[in-house]
Structures are given as structure tokens and as C-alpha cells.
C-alpha positions in Angstrom: 0.0 0.0 0.0 1.4 3.4 -0.9 1.0 6.6 0.9 2.0 10.1 0.1 5.8 10.3 0.1 6.5 6.6 -0.3 5.7 3.1 0.9 4.4 2.1 4.3 6.8 -0.5 5.8 5.2 -3.8 6.9 7.8 -4.4 9.6 9.9 -2.2 11.8 13.7 -2.2 11.7 13.6 -3.9 15.1 11.3 -6.7 13.8 13.5 -7.3 10.8 16.6 -7.4 13.0 15.0 -9.9 15.4 14.0 -12.1 12.4 17.6 -12.1 11.1 19.0 -12.8 14.5 16.7 -15.8 14.9 17.8 -17.4 11.6 21.5 -16.6 12.3 21.2 -18.3 15.7 19.5 -21.3 14.1 22.2 -21.6 11.4 25.0 -21.3 14.1 23.3 -24.0 16.2 23.3 -26.3 13.2 27.0 -25.5 12.4 27.9 -26.2 16.0 26.0 -29.6 16.0 27.7 -30.6 12.7 31.1 -29.8 14.0 30.5 -31.5 17.4 29.3 -34.7 15.7 32.4 -34.5 13.4 34.7 -34.1 16.3 33.1 -37.0 18.1 33.6 -39.2 15.0 37.2 -38.1 14.8 38.1 -39.1 18.4 36.0 -42.3 18.4 37.9 -43.6 15.4 41.4 -42.3 16.3 41.2 -43.5 19.9 39.7 -46.9 19.2 41.1 -47.9 15.8 44.7 -46.8 16.3 46.7 -50.0 15.6 49.8 -49.1 17.7 50.9 -50.2 21.1 50.7 -47.2 23.5 53.0 -48.0 26.3 52.7 -44.7 28.2 49.1 -43.9 27.2 50.2 -40.5 26.1 49.5 -40.9 22.4 45.9 -41.9 22.8 45.5 -39.3 25.6 46.8 -36.7 23.2 43.9 -37.3 20.8 41.1 -34.8 21.1 39.2 -32.0 19.4 37.9 -28.5 20.0 35.3 -26.4 18.4 36.4 -22.7 18.0 34.3 -19.8 17.0 36.1 -16.5 16.3 39.0 -17.6 18.5 36.9 -18.7 21.5 36.8 -22.4 22.4 33.2 -23.6 22.7 33.7 -27.3 23.3 36.7 -29.5 24.0 37.1 -33.2 24.2 40.2 -34.7 25.8 40.1 -38.1 27.4 42.8 -39.9 29.5 43.7 -43.3 28.1 42.7 -46.3 30.1 46.1 -47.9 29.6 49.7 -46.8 30.1 52.1 -45.5 32.7 51.7 -41.7 32.3 48.7 -40.5 30.3 48.7 -36.9 31.7 51.4 -35.8 29.4 49.3 -36.6 26.4 46.4 -34.4 27.5 48.8 -31.6 28.4 50.3 -31.8 24.9 46.9 -31.8 23.3 45.9 -28.7 25.1 49.2 -27.0 24.3 48.9 -27.8 20.6 45.2 -26.7 20.5 46.2 -23.4 22.1 48.7 -22.8 19.4 46.3 -23.7 16.6 43.4 -21.7 17.9 45.5 -18.5 17.9 46.3 -19.2 14.2 42.7 -20.0 13.2 40.8 -17.2 15.1 38.2 -16.2 12.5 34.9 -18.0 12.0 34.1 -21.6 12.9 36.9 -24.1 13.2 37.1 -27.8 14.2 40.5 -28.8 15.4 41.3 -32.5 15.8 44.7 -33.5 17.2 47.0 -36.4 18.0 49.4 -34.1 19.7 52.4 -36.1 20.8 55.4 -35.0 18.7 56.2 -38.6 17.8 52.7 -39.4 16.4 53.9 -38.6 12.8 56.8 -41.0 13.2 54.5 -43.8 14.4 52.5 -43.3 11.2 55.4 -42.8 8.8 58.0 -45.2 10.1 56.0 -47.9 11.9 53.2 -47.7 9.3 50.6 -47.5 12.0 47.5 -45.4 12.0 47.3 -42.7 14.7 44.9 -40.1 13.3 45.1 -40.1 9.5 42.2 -42.5 8.9 40.1 -40.7 11.5 40.8 -37.3 9.9 40.0 -38.6 6.4 36.8 -40.3 7.6 35.8 -37.1 9.4 36.4 -34.9 6.4 34.4 -37.2 4.2 31.6 -37.3 6.8 31.4 -33.5 7.0 31.3 -33.3 3.2 28.4 -35.8 3.0 26.5 -34.1 5.8 27.0 -30.7 4.3 25.9 -31.9 0.9 22.7 -33.4 2.4 22.0 -30.2 4.2 22.5 -28.0 1.2 20.4 -30.4 -1.0 17.5 -30.1 1.6 17.8 -26.3 1.5 17.7 -26.3 -2.3 14.6 -28.5 -2.3 12.9 -25.9 0.0 13.9 -23.1 -2.4 16.6 -21.5 -0.3 
């Protein structure tokens, strides 16, 4: 409906702002849930499927993940191994590495999965054992499939 001097707005700026805030919050909630499920997939596979002997418990204890948004850690998952002679060093190394990485990736949403003991790469390369590579690859594929499904559903709804 037009009036002298222009159109009559159907909604106030405040109403439009609340509407956008609602949908941004819902989108962020979905992003968070997706990343959380992905992180849980990563640690489940890396902790359980690693085909190496973990004498101290540190390597399995160094496996974990965090979800970061704009530099702030929202969720973290570290778990002490049930076997080994030390175990605490692994969790400490995971937290140290995550702290380094979160300062580098401080914009937007980030999922960081780690196997943080410095020798993890050697266990994979020299001993030909899987520490986290299979878990990381699986998690990346899982996120791609979930994202595609989500975007396909949005396209079906005309978004």
C-alpha cells in the first residue's frame, strides 16, 4: 500500500533485526552440531582404531578435538587413556597444541582434531601404524556428505 511520500513499511527495523537474529542463531546452532558430531567421529575412530601399542598412554591421551568460533573455544574433548604408565602428558600436549592452533585460526568456525604427541607422525610414517590419518580422512568425508545433504535439503525448499 502506498502513501504520500513513499511506501508504508510492513515491519519495523527492530522486527526485521530480530528475524535475522533468529535465523543466524539457528544456522549457528546447526553448524555447532555438525562440528560436534564430526569431532566425536574423529576421536572415536582415532582412539579406538589406532593400531599401535601405546606403552605410556600418552599418544591416545593426546587425541582430542575442540570447536572454536572467532577464537573462542566452545567445546573441547580430551580423554585420558585407560592404559599406560603416564597418560597426563598426552592431555597436556593436546591442550598446548590446540592453544597454538586456535591462535592461528581465530576467525569463523573451526574444528581442530589433534593427535598431539610429537612422535605421532613417526608412528604413522616409520612404523606404518594409523594414529589419526584414517580418522581425519573419515571425518572430512563425513562432513562433506552431511553438508551436501543439508544443502540439498535447503535447495529442495527453495533456499
